[in-house]
C-alpha positions in Angstrom: 14.2 5.7 -2.7 13.0 2.1 -2.7 14.0 1.7 -6.3 17.4 3.2 -5.6 17.9 0.8 -2.6 16.8 -2.2 -4.7 19.3 -1.3 -7.5 22.1 -0.8 -4.9 21.2 -4.1 -3.2 21.2 -6.0 -6.5 24.5 -4.3 -7.6 26.2 -5.0 -4.3 25.0 -8.6 -4.1 26.0 -9.3 -7.7 29.4 -7.7 -7.2 29.9 -9.6 -4.0 28.9 -12.9 -5.6 31.2 -12.4 -8.6 34.1 -11.4 -6.3 33.5 -14.3 -4.0 33.3 -16.8 -6.9 36.5 -15.5 -8.5 38.4 -15.4 -5.2 37.1 -18.9 -4.2 38.1 -20.3 -7.6 41.6 -18.7 -7.3 42.1 -20.0 -3.8 41.0 -23.6 -4.6 42.9 -23.5 -8.0 46.1 -22.5 -6.3 45.8 -25.1 -3.6 44.9 -27.8 -6.1 47.8 -27.0 -8.4 50.2 -26.9 -5.5 49.1 -30.3 -4.2 49.2 -32.0 -7.6 52.6 -30.6 -8.4 54.0 -31.7 -5.1 52.4 -35.2 -5.4 54.0 -35.7 -8.8 57.4 -34.7 -7.6 57.3 -36.9 -4.5 55.9 -39.9 -6.3 58.6 -39.6 -9.0 61.4 -39.2 -6.4 60.3 -42.1 -4.2 59.5 -44.5 -7.1 63.1 -45.8 -7.6 63.2 -47.1 -4.0 60.1 -49.2 -4.7 61.1 -52.7 -5.9 59.3 -54.2 -8.8 57.0 -56.0 -8.6 56.3 -54.5 -5.2 54.8 -56.4 -2.3 52.4 -55.0 0.3 55.2 -54.0 2.6 56.9 -52.1 -0.1 53.7 -50.3 -1.0 53.1 -49.4 2.6 56.6 -47.9 2.9 56.1 -46.1 -0.4 52.8 -44.6 0.8 54.4 -43.5 4.1 57.3 -41.9 2.5 55.1 -39.8 0.2 52.8 -38.8 3.2 55.8 -37.8 5.3 57.0 -35.2 2.8 54.1 -32.9 3.8 55.2 -30.9 6.8 51.8 -30.5 8.4 51.0 -34.2 8.3 47.7 -33.7 6.7 48.3 -36.0 3.7 46.7 -39.5 3.5 48.1 -41.7 0.8 46.8 -45.0 -0.7 49.1 -47.0 -3.1 47.7 -49.9 -5.1 49.3 -52.5 -7.4 46.9 -55.0 -8.8 45.0 -56.5 -5.9 47.5 -55.2 -3.4 46.9 -51.9 -1.6 48.5 -50.1 1.3 47.9 -46.8 3.1 50.1 -44.4 5.0 48.0 -44.8 8.1 47.0 -48.3 9.2 43.2 -49.0 9.0 42.4 -46.0 6.9 39.3 -46.9 4.9 39.8 -44.1 2.4 36.0 -43.4 2.1 36.7 -40.2 0.1 38.0 -42.2 -2.9 35.1 -42.6 -5.3 34.8 -45.2 -8.1 34.9 -42.4 -10.6 38.4 -41.4 -9.6 39.6 -45.0 -9.6 38.2 -45.5 -13.1 39.7 -42.3 -14.4 43.2 -43.2 -13.1 42.9 -46.7 -14.5 42.0 -45.5 -18.0 44.4 -42.5 -18.3 47.9 -41.6 -17.6 47.0 -38.1 -16.6 46.7 -36.9 -13.0 43.0 -36.6 -12.0 41.4 -34.9 -9.0 38.0 -34.5 -7.4 36.7 -32.5 -4.5 34.6 -34.6 -2.1 32.6 -33.6 0.9 32.3 -36.3 3.6 31.7 -36.2 7.3 31.0 -32.5 7.1 34.3 -31.4 5.6 35.7 -31.0 2.1 38.7 -32.9 0.9 40.7 -32.9 -2.3 41.3 -36.4 -3.8 44.1 -36.7 -6.3 44.9 -39.9 -8.3 47.8 -40.7 -10.6 49.6 -43.7 -12.2 53.3 -44.2 -11.7 55.3 -44.8 -14.9 58.8 -46.4 -15.3 61.6 -43.9 -15.5 63.0 -45.2 -18.8 62.4 -43.5 -22.1 59.3 -45.5 -22.8 57.4 -44.1 -19.8 55.4 -47.2 -19.6 52.9 -47.4 -16.8 54.1 -49.6 -14.0 50.7 -50.5 -12.7 51.4 -48.7 -9.4 48.7 -46.1 -8.6 48.9 -43.4 -6.0 45.9 -41.8 -4.4 46.1 -38.7 -2.1 43.5 -37.2 0.2 44.2 -33.7 1.4 41.7 -32.0 3.8 40.9 -28.4 2.6 40.5 -27.0 6.1 42.7 -24.0 5.3 41.0 -23.3 2.0 37.6 -23.5 3.7 38.7 -21.0 6.3 39.8 -18.7 3.5 36.4 -19.1 1.8 34.6 -18.5 5.0 36.6 -15.3 5.5 35.7 -14.2 2.0 32.0 -14.7 2.8 32.3 -12.7 6.0 34.3 -10.0 4.1 31.6 -9.8 1.4 28.8 -9.6 4.0 30.6 -6.9 5.9 31.2 -5.0 2.7 27.6 -5.2 1.6 26.2 -3.7 4.8 28.1 -0.4 4.4 27.3 -0.4 0.7 23.6 -0.7 1.4 23.8 2.0 4.1 25.6 4.2 1.7 23.0 3.5 -0.9 20.2 4.4 1.5 21.9 7.7 2.4 22.4 8.5 -1.3 18.8 7.6 -1.9 17.6 9.9 0.9 19.7 12.7 -0.4 18.5 12.2 -4.0 14.8 11.9 -2.8 15.2 15.0 -0.7 16.7 16.9 -3.6 13.7 15.9 -5.8 10.9 15.8 -3.3 11.6 19.1 -1.5 10.8 21.3 -4.5 7.9 19.0 -5.3 6.6 19.4 -1.8 7.0 23.1 -2.0 5.2 23.2 -5.3 2.3 21.2 -3.7 2.1 23.6 -0.7 2.2 26.6 -3.1 -0.6 25.1 -5.2 -2.7 24.5 -2.1 -2.2 28.2 -1.1 -3.2 29.3 -4.6 -6.4 27.1 -4.3 -7.1 28.9 -1.0 -7.0 32.2 -2.7 -3.5 33.4 -1.8 -2.6 34.4 -5.3 0.6 36.2 -4.2 2.3 32.8 -3.5 5.6 32.4 -5.3 8.3 29.7 -5.3 12.0 30.2 -4.8 13.9 29.2 -8.0 17.2 27.5 -7.3 19.4 26.0 -10.0 18.7 25.4 -13.6 17.3 21.9 -13.8 13.8 20.8 -14.8 12.4 21.5 -11.3 13.7 25.0 -11.4 12.1 25.5 -14.8 8.8 24.2 -13.3 9.1 26.6 -10.4 9.7 29.5 -12.8 6.7 28.5 -14.9 4.6 28.2 -11.7 5.6 31.7 -10.7 4.7 33.1 -14.1 1.3 31.3 -14.1 0.6 32.5 -10.5 1.5 36.1 -11.5 -0.7 36.0 -14.6 -3.6 34.5 -12.5 -3.2 37.1 -9.8 -3.3 39.9 -12.4 -6.4 38.3 -14.2 -8.3 37.8 -10.9 -7.5 41.3 -9.7 -8.8 42.7 -13.0 -11.9 40.6 -12.8 -12.5 41.7 -9.2 -12.1 45.3 -10.2 -14.5 44.9 -13.1 -17.0 43.1 -10.8 -16.7 45.8 -8.2 -17.3 48.5 -10.8 -20.3 46.7 -12.1 -21.7 46.4 -8.6 -21.1 50.1 -7.9 -22.7 51.0 -11.2 -25.8 48.8 -10.6 -26.1 50.2 -7.0 -25.6 53.8 -8.2 -28.1 53.5 -11.1 -30.7 51.9 -8.8 -30.2 54.5 -6.2 -30.4 57.4 -8.7 -33.6 55.9 -10.2 -35.5 55.7 -6.9 -36.2 59.4 -6.7 -37.6 59.9 -10.2 -39.5 56.6 -9.9 -41.1 57.8 -6.6 -42.3 60.9 -8.4 -43.5 58.9 -11.4 -45.4 56.6 -9.1 -47.1 59.5 -7.4 -48.1 60.9 -10.8 -49.4 57.5 -12.1 -51.4 57.1 -8.9 -53.2 60.4 -9.6 -53.7 59.5 -13.3 -55.1 56.1 -12.3 -57.8 57.9 -10.2 -58.8 60.0 -13.2 -58.5 57.2 -15.8 -62.2 56.6 -15.7 -63.0 60.1 -16.9 -60.5 60.0 -19.8 -61.2 58.8 -23.3 -60.5 55.1 -23.9 -57.2 55.5 -25.7 -55.8 57.9 -23.1 -57.1 55.7 -20.3 -55.3 52.7 -21.8 -52.1 54.6 -22.2 -52.4 55.8 -18.5 -52.9 52.3 -17.2 -49.9 50.9 -19.3 -47.7 53.7 -18.0 -48.8 52.9 -14.4 -48.1 49.2 -14.8 -44.7 49.7 -16.3 -43.8 52.2 -13.6 -44.7 49.6 -11.0 -42.6 47.0 -12.7 -39.7 49.4 -13.0 -39.9 50.3 -9.3 -39.9 46.6 -8.4 -36.9 46.0 -10.6 -35.0 48.9 -9.0 -35.9 47.5 -5.5 -34.6 44.0 -6.6 -31.4 45.5 -8.0 -30.8 47.3 -4.8 -31.3 44.1 -2.8 -28.9 42.2 -5.1 -26.3 45.0 -4.7 -26.5 44.6 -0.9 -26.0 40.9 -1.2 -23.0 41.3 -3.5 -21.5 44.0 -1.3 -21.9 41.9 1.8 -24.1 44.7 3.3 -27.2 42.5 3.8 -27.7 41.6 7.4 -30.2 39.4 9.3 -32.5 40.8 12.0 -33.4 37.6 13.7 -36.4 37.0 15.9 -38.1 33.9 17.2 -41.5 33.6 15.4 -44.2 31.1 14.6 -43.3 30.1 11.0 -46.9 29.0 10.2 -48.3 32.3 11.3 -45.7 34.2 9.3 -46.7 32.2 6.1 -50.4 33.0 6.8 -49.6 36.7 7.1 -47.6 36.7 3.8 -50.5 35.1 1.9 -53.1 37.4 3.5 -51.2 40.6 2.8 -51.0 39.8 -0.9 -54.6 38.6 -1.1 -53.7 35.0 -1.8 -55.5 33.4 1.1 -58.4 32.1 -1.1 -56.1 31.4 -4.0 -53.4 29.2 -2.4 -54.1 25.9 -0.6 -52.1 25.5 2.7 -51.0 22.6 4.9 -49.7 24.3 7.9 -49.2 23.0 11.5 -51.2 24.5 14.4 -50.0 27.7 16.1 -46.7 27.6 17.9 -46.0 24.1 16.6 -43.0 25.2 14.5 -41.1 28.1 15.9 -37.7 29.3 14.7 -35.2 32.2 14.9 -35.4 33.8 11.5 -35.6 37.2 9.8 -39.3 37.8 9.4 -38.9 40.2 6.5 -36.7 37.9 4.6 -38.9 34.9 5.2 -41.8 36.9 3.9 -39.8 37.7 0.7 -38.9 34.0 0.3 -42.5 32.8 0.6 -43.9 35.6 -1.5 -41.4 35.1 -4.3 -42.0 31.3 -4.5 -45.8 31.6 -4.3 -45.8 34.5 -6.8 -43.6 32.5 -9.2 -46.0 29.5 -9.0 -49.0 31.7 -9.7 -47.4 33.4 -12.6 -45.7 30.5 -14.4 -47.6 27.4 -13.1 -51.2 26.5 -12.8 -53.7 26.4 -10.0 -54.1 25.1 -7.5 -50.9 26.2 -5.8 -50.1 24.5 -2.5 -47.9 25.6 0.4 -46.8 23.1 3.1 -44.8 23.5 6.3 -43.2 20.6 8.1 -40.3 19.7 10.3 -37.6 17.3 9.1 -36.3 14.9 11.8 -32.6 15.4 11.4 -29.7 15.7 13.9 -30.4 19.4 13.7 -34.2 20.0 13.1 -35.1 21.8 9.9 -38.2 23.7 8.9 -39.2 22.5 5.4 -41.4 24.8 3.3 -42.7 23.4 0.0 -44.5 25.4 -2.7 -45.8 23.5 -5.7 -48.2 24.2 -8.5 -50.2 22.1 -11.0 -48.7 23.3 -14.2 -46.5 21.5 -16.7 -43.4 21.7 -14.6 -39.9 22.9 -15.4 -38.0 21.4 -18.3 -35.0 19.3 -17.2 -32.5 21.5 -19.0 -33.8 24.6 -17.2 -33.8 23.2 -13.6 -30.0 23.8 -13.0 -30.4 27.5 -13.9 -33.7 28.6 -12.3 -31.9 30.5 -9.4 -29.5 32.4 -11.8 -30.0 36.1 -12.2 -32.1 37.3 -15.2 -32.5 33.7 -16.4 -35.5 33.0 -18.5 -36.4 29.6 -19.8 -37.8 31.0 -23.0 -35.0 32.9 -24.8 -37.6 34.2 -27.3 -39.3 36.2 -24.6 -37.6 39.5 -24.4 -40.1 40.9 -21.8 -42.1 39.2 -19.1 -43.9 40.2 -15.9 -40.9 39.4 -13.7 -37.4 40.8 -13.6 -35.7 37.4 -13.4 -34.3 38.3 -10.0 -37.0 36.9 -7.7 -35.7 33.4 -7.4 -32.1 34.6 -7.1 -33.1 36.9 -4.2 -34.9 33.9 -2.6 -31.8 31.8 -2.8 -29.6 34.5 -1.3 -32.1 35.0 1.6 -32.2 31.3 2.3 -28.4 31.1 2.2 -28.1 33.9 4.7 -30.2 31.8 7.1 -27.8 28.8 6.6 -30.5 26.9 4.7 -30.9 25.4 1.2 -33.5 25.8 -1.6 -33.9 23.5 -4.6 -36.3 23.2 -7.5 -37.7 19.9 -8.9 -40.7 18.5 -10.7 -43.4 16.9 -8.6 -44.3 13.2 -9.3 -47.9 14.2 -9.7 -47.1 17.1 -12.0 -46.1 20.7 -11.6 -43.0 22.3 -10.2 -42.1 22.1 -6.5 -39.7 24.4 -4.6 -38.3 23.1 -1.3 -36.8 25.4 1.3 -35.0 24.0 4.4 -34.2 26.3 7.2 -32.4 25.4 10.5 -34.7 25.9 13.5 -32.6 28.0 15.8 -34.3 28.8 19.1 -33.8 31.6 21.6 -32.3 30.7 25.0 -35.2 30.4 27.5 -34.6 32.1 30.8 -34.3 29.8 33.8 -37.3 29.6 36.1 -36.6 31.0 39.6 -36.1 28.3 42.1 -38.2 28.4 45.3 
């Protein structure tokens, strides 16, 4: 719109300036030609009455006769002959007459003119030499100078300026209106496209644009609709595939739980009798028992992941002592003497969390450090001074740490840093389950390498507290 307005302004100004110049030139040219023609006629007609050689009195009469021929009385005439001069009005100094005009008249037989501005007004100065009326047309030495004020012409020019200014304002307003209409015609579909794109980004894949016309914007809207339809179909297909995969994992895990329970009961009995079996059979029994335990753990992890994916996992919050919860987690798994702790005193750090899920978070992180790191493994609990206080749980080991190219993927499902290992003690779901449990609490978990060596996992949980009942007032 600004560009349109600038172009319209320049066009209107240029047109107005050219029109003004041509009109001004025409007005002045017409006035100039009329004055020169009339002066020539009057000077020629009055010349025979002028005796030769003329005296000052005759020159004065000659000047007065020429001036009187103009009806409005605006002519001022100066007549010279040698050193003699006379004007149509006594005492007229003829300040408008310039030496250039005098010199041009003296050196040429042609009529000369000049526009002069003096005393705040413009005048036309015309000069000519009077010739004898015989066939020789010899110059008589009499020179006539005429000063005509161009008041009327200046009024015409001022009127032209006013007319041009008045014409430019409507032209500019019209240009602005046209610019607004043009901008609206272009920006309205672009604005609609922007809003539609925003709705697509928000997940409303059924968004479509109305296609009007057959210009480039209509083609763009049509292409957008085709793209949105293809995207909606692809996303719907992906969601259906993902839902089927989740149902399959959940169904398989659920169906495996019953036979695994029976297998675990059998392996427990075989473990009790393993000491009385021959060595090869005892080794096979212990291998089966270990693999059954791993498979049962994998099924439990898959069931937990399925609940996260289906949105069925819920928090059962309770206000607990976080340090005491960590101690119980370590004690229940026999890690009290294995893991070094730096925990605050009882009831120093209390928060509203799900005790079972906090136990899973700490157990997974400590178990991961014991399996893949090196001892000693340390656990630390502290409170971060933030606008909203956070409980910070850190678990780090003394091993070689995590390679930098592996750090971004440690919380992904089934990810293993060594692709050559087809089997390991873990399922590859522990850290993923940890991240989901922390996210459900509104916290964060991140992995890094400690400056002193080893990997460090940091969990930050918001310390929500229960409302304390008001004490009765006496």
